[in-house]
N, C-alpha and C positions, 0 to 999 in steps of 0.2 A: 503494499500500500504506500502510495506516495503522501507524504504529509503536507499540510498547508501550514506554514508560519507566516502570520500577517505582521507586515512591517507598520508600525504605529508612528513613524516620524511625521506624517502629515497631520495627524492628530494633534501632536506637539506644536507643530507650526501654528495651527489654528488657536490652540490655547495661547502661545506665546504673543499673538497678535494684540491681547488684551492683558497682558501682565502674568507674573508667575503663578498666581493662584486663581486665574479665570477658568471659565468653562471652555472646552469639555474637560472633564476629570480624566486625566490620562490614565490613572490606576483603574479606575472603574471601566474605562473602555477596554483595558486589557482583561479585566475579569470577565466583561461581557462577551469579548471575542472568543475567549476560551469556553465560556459557557454555550456559545453558539455552535461550537464544534471545531474550531481551529486547534491544531495540535501544538502549536507554538506561537511565540511572540518574538518579533525581531525588531531590534533598534540599532540605529547607526549614529552614534554621538560623534559630532565634529568639533574641531578645537574652539570654534566660535559660539558653540551651543545655540545655533540658530533655531534647532528644533528640539531633539532630545538633549537634555542636560545631563551633565554626569551624575547629578543627584537623582535624576529619575531612574538611572540604571540601578543604583543601590535600592531605591524605593521598589522597583519592579521585581528585583531578585527576592524580595521578601514575600511577594504576593503571587508570582506566577507560578502555577501548579503543573503546567505542561512542560515545555522547554523554553528558556530564554536563550536567544542567539544574538550576540552582541558583534556587529560588524565594524570594521574600522581599520585605519592604517596603523600598524604596531609602532607608533611613536612611544617614547617613554612615558608620557601622560596616559596614553591608552592602555599600554601594558600594565601600568600601575593600577588603572581602573579594573581591568579583568582579572589581575591577581587578587584584588580585594573582593570582588563580586564572585568570581569562579561561576561563571555561567555554564550552562550545559553545552553550549558551542560558541566557539569564537570563530568568526569569518573574516579572513585577512583580505583587506581591499587596498589597493595602492593609489587611493584618491588623494590628489593635492588638497591643501587646505582651503583653497578658494573654489574647488569644484562644486558645481551646483548639484551634481549627482554622480554616481560612479560612472566613468567613461572609458575603462579599459581594465583588462585583466593583468595580473602579474607577468612579467619576464621571469620565469622561475629558473631559466638558465643563468642569467645574469646574477639574480639576487639568490641563488641556490643556498649558499652557506649561510647567509643572513636568515632566510626563512627556516632552514634546518634548526638553527639556534632558537628562534622564536617558537617553533612548533615544539621542541623539547621543553621549553619553559612552560608553555601552556598545558603541555601533558602532565608536567609535575605538579600543576595546581588542578588537575582533574577535569580539564575542559576537552571536549572533542574539538578538533581543528579542521576547518575548510578553507581552502585557497581559491579566491575569485580568478577565474581563468577563461582565456579565449580558447577556440577549438583546436589549435595547432597541436598535433600529436607530440612534437618534440617537447612543447611545454608541459603536456600531460606527463611524459616520461620523467621530466626534471621534477615535476611536483611530487611524483611518487618517491623520489630520493630524499625528500626532506622529512618524511615520516608522517606527512599529514594523513588524517583519516579520509577525508573527503576533498573534492574540488567542488566549486560552484561555478557552473557554465554561465557566463555572461550573455544573456540571450537578446540584448538590443538588436543585433543583426538579424536574428531569426524574426523578431517582431516586425521589423522595418521591411523585410523581404516577404513577409508571410502572404499578403494580398496578392503579391505578384505571382507566387507559385510555391504552394506548400511544400512540395517535395524538395525543390531546390533550396528552400529556406532551411528546411530541418536536416538535410543531408549531412553537413559538417558536424552537427550536434549529435545526431545518431552515431556517427563514426567515433567521435571523442568520447562519448558515453560508453560505448562497447569497449572501447580501448581501455578506459579508466576501470571498468569492470574486470577486465582481464588482469589488470595490475593490482587488484584488490582494493581499489579506491572506490568509496561511496560517491554518489553523484547528486547534487543539489543543482538548482537553477534558479535564476533570477534576473529581473530587469525587464520592463516593458510587457511583461506577461498579463493577459487580460481574458475577459470572457469569451473573446473572438478565438484567440490563439492557443489557449492553455491546453484545451482538450487533445488537440492533435499533437502538441509536444509530447503530452503524457502517453499517448497511445504509441508513439514512435520511439520513446526512450524507456524500455522496460526496467533500466538500471535506476531510474529516477526515485531518489529516497525522499526529497523534500523540495518544494518551491517556496520562495520568499516573495511575497507580493504586498505592496504597500500603496502606491499612488493610484493605480488604476481601481484597486478595490475600495479605497476611501472615496474616490470620485464617484464610483458607481453607487456607493451607500448614500450618497446625497439625495439620489433620486429613488433608490430601491429600499432603503432602510438598511442598517447594519447587520442585523440578524439574517435577513433575507439574503443578503449579498454574500455573507460568509458561507451560507448553505449552497448558493449557486456556484461559488468557486469550488467548494468541496465536491460538488456534483461533477465538475469537469475531470476530477481525479479519480473517478470510479472506473 
């Protein structure tokens, strides 16, 4: 079964527009999303705390009953946070401090030694590790040497190309996921997945352990309601 982890960054963005104690209540939203059937909560704190704040991560760790997945660039501040929080999963993402959203996977060949050290440290604190990655098989091979548990396939290219041709869009992802599986790596996926393209990706990637979805799900919830939207996304993963 492929699990749904809901990224709640956009809920934090809405809260922050009116101040630190404004609605919506981020912790209650996480509780409700779990109650509506999601198997995980994802957050991606950034250095400027423009959506998820570091304190939010501590607060969520205390109340999340499924799995807390904390994404981010493994800077000293980020590593100190995840050492303290010890989430179920840490997803390593090489985003620049000023990035609007994640826009590339790791060069696991260039950063192989660094990632190996980070993965070992996170394992020592009890977290599963996933590395955000493009579909290049050489990068998948290099990721496997770091000791990571999983990779997360960066699906922006799939989502962008999906309307023009499903098979062409999914082909590199299917190949990369199968290769990762043969290497003993788990496979996650995330970025620009939505109600139009999720089911096909799920059908084509039997190795898929988890998807992390935030922006599209929260946008859909404005029209469809949060409970209904979580259920609709879960239905795509059956």
